[in-house]
Phi, psi and omega in degrees: 000317180238144172288132178277133183239109178274118188265326184201134173215081178302139177258106183247167175298148186299334180279351180258153175295145173244158177207161179209152174230151185205159180199169178255142182304126177078017185223142171261133182237109182247084185277142184226339191225115173267157183195165173241135182277183186293342178267002179089004179282145181271141177225159166228147184233159178177214184240130174250132181237132181267179186294340179271003178090002178281137183242146183217167174284142183233132176232127179235125174269136184255144176276189184295334181271359182085016179260134182297130172246356175208139183230131173241125175249110185263094182273152184220171178288342185245168170285134182240135182232128183252125178255337182201162179206150178229139168274128188271143185304324180275005184108153181091186189218155170242124182254141184232130180173236184210153177226134183229119178287152177301128177081000178287146182289332180208165180279167170241142179291146190225132163244125190227115176261126180228156178279186185287351176259359180094003181277141184293131173261313175191161172206156174226153178238143178196146176068201181254333181195145174244132190261308183223158179221154172220156181256126180274160178308328183272009180092349177290146178250131174250133183226158179227161177176231179208156172236163175257130179277162176303334180278000176088010182256169176271143171233138177296143187233134169224146182210155173240136180216153172204147178048035177083008180238144176267121179287311178207157181211132178214156178218159179294151188240003179282180182269008180267152178280127183223143173230126175272127185257333184202169181205161175208164183258130181273167185300330180273007183092353177288161178247127174251135180240150176227150179184206186237144179230137174273108180276332179196161179306120180084006179234114181240138182226162173281163171217159170233133184238122180250135178239154170279177181298346182259004179088007180275131183297136179246318182203148178228112182250122172264126183266078194286143174210151177284358182239147183301136172200161186208151183255132175249335190217147175231127182234130171275115178282163183296333179273007178097348175294161171247142181236122172262134176238142175184233178217150180210147176264109175295142179306139179082356186245148180274337183259146171274152181244167169295133187243132170242128168237121179255125185248142169287163184302336180275002178096350179285153188276121178279312170193166173221146177209161179234158173222134176190159171260202177274058181200171177273135178215144184218145178256132182253327185208136180233134170253144168267122183278165183300333178271005175095353178286168182244138178239120188237140170237156181180225180210162173229137179243126180259106189296325184299311182269345186071014180271149177236123182246147169296141185239136177232127178237136169245124182223162174276181186281005173249009179087002177287120182288126181256334179201145174213148181223139169253130183236137176136161176210001184271348183103357182200078178245138179224133176255130186243334186199144180268158169215117174306139182248274175242180183308121179074006182233146186221143174256131174250129179256148178190213176210162186235137182243122174235107185063241179261003185262135178237132182224156180297147183225133172235139171240139180237125182237131176253137186291136178282157170300139181304128178203146179277127175248119189292343181270002183275161175276158176242150180284140178235119182233078177290155175213154349287159178208112006283173180205157184287153175302144180087350179275177180254132178263134179255129179243103187281154167058037175278142178299155178299136178085006177294144178255141175238155183208131171268142175217157175282168176303337178275357178093009178281126180289132181250320181200162181208158181192184183217141176273133188279343183217188183260019180267357183119187182218143170256115188247124177290136184267154176308148183286337183258143177297147177152186180260130180226159179255126171255122179245139182233137177232120178281162185301325179283356181102352176291144184220162179201170180203161178211146178268129186247127174265119179255126186262158174296147179283000000 
């Protein structure tokens, strides 16, 4: 239907990340989801928009070099937007997103099942938008997103569907605005969802919502902080913990950073940490690698130049960043989701914006050999946190000669010290209640920080 135009394929060293973008003549391709079909072929899915402004579901099959060799454009009488996609074991695809009829006041969340030729098998609509979907062992699909209430606020939404019928559907019932961004299946069959909640005007924080296998709410945890933060991705780790990835504004900073929050199975917070340079950065999707490390993709925004680059982070299981890469040159690259490719290599799918043109984007990342990089940040996990004023804070496993410093949210230095050995440090906390930043610098220059809540005695 459309002539394929390959626009860029940089040839880089094998040890370095490579990336490519491509598009169809007269079409905008906003791809978000990579996957493998039942025969092992790689596909990417997203939204295709023509010059008249009509949008449709888009599926592109990739050849061995990562270049599309087959394209399916699934048009409908309404505008269709794809947020996620799954390749089904028996063949075909499930598309997750929204559908908006001409003249409609708002869109409707959409699950759309098609065969390998793009013909509709079934579809259901619910809520205002569906963001992510997962396939259960019995073939049922569970999806999350949001609905609009009669009062005009957002409510987090979850539903299960199969063969064109909705098995169950539920949404949050409190008075706060919530949007579910991602979900995962727990070992006992429960469903966990993560998203964002508006706690007050101008204050957004993440939440985790747990449902039983029939969709009945079990627990709702708000991961409260006085500073804006949000969840984009939810991952069940092999030890049963949950990992939220997103973005957060560290106190006293203008830019948001990549945010990790690790939760214990009961929903209590094990730790949270952020990573960022002197730019805005956000994480959209994280994989747990076979060796326990985390691989995250997202984007970074440089306000001075106005450029946006695809971001890749490799970190250990405590959030310590081991490697990072910025990829792109057009001024607007976003990576949304990972797909394991070959041994030690991973594909990130997203899109590239150049002026008014939007094209599909693929990044390929090969894991580096384990090596310490002295310019990386290190994870800092003091305990207890929070703790009463006048008590001692313990910072475990610091390298010998590490320096620590307390500062206020405004950046004013309050106290400093140095750990004499590698067994950790016992740090006296400020005498006044409040929120403080503890910063640590190792002798080689690696650094990390944590926000500590000091309670009144």
